[in-house]
C-alpha positions in Angstrom: 0.0 0.0 0.0 1.0 3.6 -0.4 3.1 5.1 2.4 1.6 7.8 4.6 3.3 11.2 4.7 2.5 13.0 8.0 2.3 16.8 7.5 2.4 17.1 3.7 1.1 19.2 0.8 -1.2 17.5 -1.8 -0.3 18.1 -5.4 -3.2 18.3 -7.9 -2.5 18.3 -11.6 -3.5 17.1 -15.0 -1.6 14.1 -16.6 -0.6 16.4 -19.4 1.4 18.4 -16.8 3.1 15.3 -15.2 6.6 16.4 -16.1 6.3 19.8 -14.3 4.5 18.1 -11.4 7.5 15.8 -10.9 9.9 18.7 -11.1 7.8 20.7 -8.6 7.6 17.8 -6.2 11.4 17.4 -6.3 11.9 21.2 -5.9 9.7 21.3 -2.8 11.3 18.2 -1.3 14.7 19.8 -1.7 13.3 22.8 0.2 12.1 20.5 3.0 8.5 20.4 2.0 6.9 16.9 2.0 4.7 16.4 -1.1 2.2 13.7 -1.8 0.8 13.1 -5.3 -0.6 10.2 -7.2 2.6 8.7 -8.5 2.8 6.9 -5.2 -0.4 4.9 -5.9 0.2 1.2 -6.0 -1.7 -1.7 -7.4 -4.8 -2.5 -5.3 -5.1 1.0 -3.8 -8.7 2.4 -3.6 -8.0 5.5 -5.7 -10.9 7.7 -4.7 -10.8 7.0 -1.0 -7.0 7.4 -0.9 -7.2 10.8 -2.6 -9.8 11.9 -0.1 -7.6 10.7 2.8 -4.5 12.4 1.5 -6.3 15.7 1.0 -7.9 15.6 4.5 -4.5 15.0 6.1 -2.7 17.7 4.0 -1.9 21.2 5.2 -2.5 22.6 1.8 -3.5 21.6 -1.8 -1.2 23.0 -4.5 -3.1 22.9 -7.9 -1.2 23.3 -11.1 -3.4 25.3 -13.5 -3.3 24.9 -17.3 -6.0 24.3 -20.0 -5.8 20.6 -19.5 -6.1 21.0 -15.7 -9.2 23.2 -15.9 -10.7 20.6 -18.2 -9.9 17.7 -15.8 -12.8 16.4 -13.7 -10.4 14.9 -11.2 -8.6 18.2 -10.6 -11.9 19.9 -10.2 -13.0 17.3 -7.7 -9.8 17.5 -5.7 -10.1 21.3 -5.5 -13.7 21.1 -4.5 -13.0 18.5 -1.9 -10.2 20.5 -0.4 -12.3 23.6 -0.3 -15.1 21.7 1.4 -12.7 20.4 4.1 -11.2 23.9 4.6 -7.8 22.8 3.3 -6.0 25.9 1.9 -5.7 25.8 -1.9 -2.6 27.4 -3.5 -2.9 27.8 -7.3 0.2 27.8 -9.6 -0.5 29.1 -13.1 1.5 27.0 -15.6 -0.3 28.2 -18.7 -3.1 30.7 -19.4 -6.5 29.2 -18.7 -10.0 29.9 -17.3 -10.0 28.6 -13.7 -13.1 27.3 -11.9 -15.2 29.6 -9.8 -13.6 28.2 -6.7 -10.3 29.6 -7.7 -11.2 33.0 -9.2 -10.9 34.8 -5.8 -7.5 33.2 -4.8 -4.1 34.7 -5.4 -2.1 32.8 -8.0 1.6 32.2 -8.2 2.9 32.6 -11.8 5.0 29.6 -12.9 4.6 30.1 -16.7 7.6 29.0 -18.7 8.1 26.2 -16.2 9.9 28.2 -13.6 9.6 27.1 -10.0 7.6 29.0 -7.3 9.1 32.0 -5.5 10.8 31.9 -2.1 7.7 33.7 -0.7 5.5 30.8 -1.9 7.8 28.2 -0.3 7.8 30.2 2.9 4.0 30.3 3.0 3.9 26.5 2.6 6.5 26.1 5.4 4.3 28.2 7.6 1.3 26.0 6.9 3.4 23.0 7.8 4.4 24.5 11.1 0.9 25.8 11.9 -1.7 23.6 10.1 -5.3 24.6 10.1 -7.4 22.4 12.5 -10.9 21.2 12.0 -12.9 21.5 15.3 -12.4 18.6 17.7 -15.6 17.3 19.4 -14.6 19.2 22.6 -14.2 22.6 20.9 -17.9 23.4 21.3 -18.6 24.0 25.0 -22.3 24.9 25.1 -25.4 25.9 23.1 -27.6 28.7 24.5 -31.2 28.3 23.3 -34.2 30.5 24.0 -34.5 33.1 21.2 -37.4 32.6 18.9 -35.8 34.3 15.8 -32.4 34.9 14.3 -29.6 35.9 16.8 -27.6 38.6 15.2 -25.3 40.0 17.9 -23.4 38.6 20.9 -21.1 40.3 23.5 -19.1 39.3 26.6 -19.2 41.3 29.8 -15.8 42.8 30.7 -15.5 40.4 33.7 -16.5 37.4 31.5 -19.2 36.4 33.8 -22.1 37.0 31.4 -22.9 36.9 27.7 -25.5 39.1 26.1 -27.3 38.4 22.8 -29.6 40.3 20.5 -32.3 38.9 18.3 -34.9 39.6 15.6 -37.4 38.3 18.2 -37.3 41.8 19.7 -35.4 40.9 22.8 -31.9 40.9 24.2 -30.9 38.2 26.6 -28.2 37.7 29.3 -26.7 34.3 30.0 -24.3 32.7 32.4 -21.6 31.2 30.2 -20.5 28.8 32.9 -23.9 27.1 33.3 -25.7 28.1 30.2 -28.5 29.5 32.3 -30.7 32.4 31.1 -30.3 35.2 33.6 -32.3 38.1 32.2 -34.6 39.0 29.2 -34.6 42.6 28.1 -38.0 43.5 26.7 -39.3 46.8 25.4 -38.3 47.2 21.8 -41.1 46.8 19.2 -38.8 45.9 16.3 -35.8 43.7 15.6 -33.0 44.1 18.2 -29.9 44.2 15.9 -27.0 44.9 18.3 -26.1 44.7 21.9 -23.0 46.1 23.7 -21.7 46.2 27.3 -20.6 49.3 29.1 -17.0 49.4 30.3 -18.2 49.3 33.9 -20.2 46.1 33.0 -23.3 47.4 34.9 -25.2 48.4 31.8 -26.1 47.1 28.3 -27.0 49.1 25.3 -29.2 47.9 22.5 -30.1 49.2 19.0 -33.3 48.4 17.2 -35.1 48.7 13.9 -37.8 50.5 15.9 -35.7 53.6 15.7 -34.5 53.7 19.3 -31.4 53.1 21.3 -31.8 51.9 24.8 -29.7 51.2 27.9 -30.5 48.6 30.6 -29.5 47.5 34.0 -27.6 44.4 33.2 -28.7 42.6 36.4 -32.3 43.4 36.8 -33.1 43.9 33.1 -34.8 47.3 33.9 -34.7 49.8 31.0 -32.7 52.9 32.1 -32.8 55.2 29.1 -34.4 55.3 25.6 -33.5 57.7 22.8 -36.3 59.5 21.1 -37.8 57.5 18.3 -36.5 58.4 14.9 -37.8 57.5 11.4 -34.2 56.2 10.8 -33.5 52.7 12.0 -30.2 51.7 13.6 -27.9 48.9 12.5 -25.0 48.9 14.9 -23.8 50.5 18.2 -20.6 50.7 20.2 -19.6 52.2 23.6 -16.8 54.6 22.7 -15.7 56.1 26.0 -15.6 55.5 29.7 -17.9 58.5 30.2 -20.8 56.6 28.5 -20.9 57.9 25.0 -22.4 55.5 22.5 -21.8 55.6 18.7 -24.6 54.4 16.4 -25.0 54.2 12.7 -28.0 54.0 10.4 -28.8 52.8 6.9 -29.2 56.5 5.9 -25.4 57.0 6.3 -25.7 58.9 9.5 -23.2 58.5 12.3 -24.5 59.6 15.7 -23.2 59.9 19.3 -25.5 59.5 22.2 -25.0 60.2 25.9 -27.9 58.3 27.6 -30.1 60.6 29.6 -28.9 63.8 28.0 -31.2 64.2 25.0 -31.4 62.8 21.5 -28.3 61.4 19.7 -26.2 64.0 18.0 -25.2 63.6 14.4 -21.4 63.9 14.0 -21.0 62.7 10.4 -22.9 61.6 7.3 -21.5 59.4 4.6 -22.7 57.0 1.8 -26.1 55.3 2.7 -26.0 51.7 3.7 -24.0 51.8 6.9 -23.9 48.4 8.6 -21.3 48.6 11.4 -19.6 50.8 13.9 -16.7 50.0 16.2 -14.8 52.1 18.7 -11.0 52.0 19.3 -10.0 50.9 22.8 -8.6 54.3 23.6 -11.9 56.0 22.8 -10.3 58.4 20.3 -11.6 56.9 17.0 -14.5 55.0 15.5 -14.7 52.9 12.3 -17.7 52.5 10.1 -18.4 50.2 7.2 -21.2 49.5 4.8 -22.6 48.8 1.4 -20.1 51.1 -0.4 -17.2 48.7 0.4 -15.2 51.3 2.4 -14.1 51.2 6.0 -14.0 54.9 7.2 -12.2 56.1 10.3 -13.4 59.1 12.3 -12.5 61.1 15.3 -15.0 60.0 17.9 -15.6 63.3 19.6 -16.0 65.5 16.5 -16.8 63.2 13.6 -13.8 64.5 11.6 -12.9 62.1 8.8 -9.5 60.6 9.2 -9.1 57.9 6.6 -10.9 55.7 4.1 -9.7 52.1 3.6 -10.6 50.7 0.2 -10.0 47.2 -1.1 -13.1 45.1 -0.5 -15.2 44.2 -3.6 -18.6 44.7 -2.3 -20.3 45.6 1.0 -18.2 45.5 4.2 -20.5 43.9 6.8 -18.3 44.3 9.9 -15.1 46.1 11.0 -13.4 46.0 14.4 -10.3 47.5 16.1 -7.4 45.8 17.8 -5.8 47.4 20.8 -2.9 48.5 18.6 -5.0 50.4 16.0 -5.3 47.6 13.5 -8.6 47.1 11.7 -10.1 43.8 10.7 -12.9 44.0 8.2 -15.3 41.3 6.9 -16.9 41.5 3.5 -19.5 40.0 1.2 -16.5 39.3 -1.1 -15.7 36.4 1.2 -12.5 38.0 2.5 -11.2 39.4 5.7 -8.8 42.3 5.4 -6.4 43.3 8.2 -5.2 47.0 8.0 -2.8 49.2 9.9 -5.3 51.9 10.6 -3.0 54.9 10.1 -0.3 53.4 7.9 -0.5 53.7 4.2 0.1 50.0 3.3 -1.8 47.2 1.6 -3.9 45.1 3.9 -3.4 41.4 4.8 -6.1 39.5 2.9 -7.5 36.3 4.5 -9.4 34.0 2.2 -11.1 30.7 3.0 -14.8 31.3 3.6 -17.0 29.9 0.9 -19.7 32.6 1.3 -19.9 36.1 2.7 -18.0 36.8 5.9 -20.5 38.3 8.2 -18.6 39.0 11.4 -15.0 39.4 12.8 -13.5 39.8 16.2 -9.9 40.3 17.5 -8.4 38.2 20.2 -7.5 40.2 23.3 -3.8 39.8 22.5 -4.4 41.3 19.0 -2.7 38.4 17.2 -5.7 36.3 16.1 -9.0 37.1 14.5 -12.1 35.0 14.6 -14.6 35.2 11.8 -18.2 33.9 11.2 -19.6 33.3 7.8 -22.7 32.7 5.8 -21.1 29.3 5.1 -21.9 28.5 8.8 -18.3 28.1 9.8 -16.3 29.8 12.6 -12.7 30.3 11.6 -9.7 31.5 13.5 -6.7 33.1 11.7 -3.2 34.1 12.6 -3.4 37.8 11.7 0.4 38.2 11.6 1.2 35.3 9.3 -2.1 35.5 7.4 -3.0 31.8 7.8 -6.0 29.9 8.8 -5.4 28.0 12.1 -8.8 26.5 12.8 -12.3 25.9 11.3 -15.2 24.9 13.5 -18.7 23.7 12.5 -21.9 23.3 14.5 -24.4 26.0 13.6 -27.3 25.2 11.3 -27.4 28.7 10.0 -25.2 31.6 9.1 -22.9 33.0 11.9 -24.0 36.6 12.2 -21.7 37.6 15.1 -18.6 36.5 16.9 -17.1 37.7 20.2 -13.9 36.8 21.9 -14.0 36.5 25.7 -11.8 39.0 27.6 -9.4 36.2 28.8 -9.1 34.9 25.3 -10.1 31.4 26.4 -13.6 31.3 24.7 -15.4 32.5 21.6 -19.1 33.1 21.4 -21.0 33.0 18.1 -24.6 34.1 17.3 -26.5 32.5 14.4 -29.6 32.7 12.3 -30.3 29.2 13.6 -31.6 31.1 16.8 -28.8 29.9 19.0 -25.6 31.2 20.7 -22.7 28.8 20.9 -19.7 28.9 23.1 -16.4 27.5 21.9 -13.0 26.8 23.4 -10.6 29.2 21.6 -7.6 26.9 21.8 
């Protein structure tokens, strides 16, 4: 039988490109990269099941693209199977061709004329060998919090990690004990979808935003409503506490950015931009806010004044979520299936993370600022090394899209909210 290569890359190619495939395998082996490809098949091997096993156990699939490869059903099946198993796919273009739809959004390495891949490509493969992406183990999911009667679209940890809050299209926000899974409090009062929930820095209050045109704050223990903004014809899509003195930033589909100090009158408009705003996030120092929306741009603003600071462009389509790290880095999630990691005030290209099969709906930084967690319409939770730009874990369990992710303050757990009406808690490690 064929020998097993632990920690290897899988080589997918057309028979017409066999010569280059052999040369590539030898080149990578000389660089210390173990390669498996089908020359190792022996008489009696179950071809299909062996291919599946080798793909599943690989850290990446390298596909050699050429007209014959794009016409090969086996190459197409191998790429599709790797994508379905969240195995990173690294395309090498040997000759001009029309790739499958699964490959059109991936970065290609040019090896036309038969030259070998670059040092950068080899370094990336070595990184994947050192830090392979992991599918979720059975123990990764810790608990399922059930009780909402409609989509759950927001989730947030209290600063002391003792409670988790969720917001739902059922018109409520709920507070849970993450240690026991017990429902502690139901916040009732909105007469429309509750689309976002956020904890105050002193963890005694919660803020909610609703399609009913109001913002509200609540006592996080009793569930009593403390303040409500005057109702507006404009709806709200996202909120964030932006300072220790209690100011809350809120955005609306109209393109309006507002600041609200609960109990001191209506929210104050500080900026207007392109309609279709979906998300707002505040920097940890309280000095800046980031907004994103349907125009595909992440915009940075001074939080007290609303003065525009910078516009980050690169996504191909709406940006559904953006969030700050403690070091003024931005992670943004888009309908283009990518996550982009930016230095907020440095003029440099972003790190682009690809792997989700559908729109990326949510993103959150780890407390240390080195990892990001993402949730997608493909129902997967993914964790990425934001420095190396590699996928380190994929977890499955939700029966619907993951609309929100939140990292616990200790970094030990991740909470996800889904259209399947549940909140799930996961071990982050």
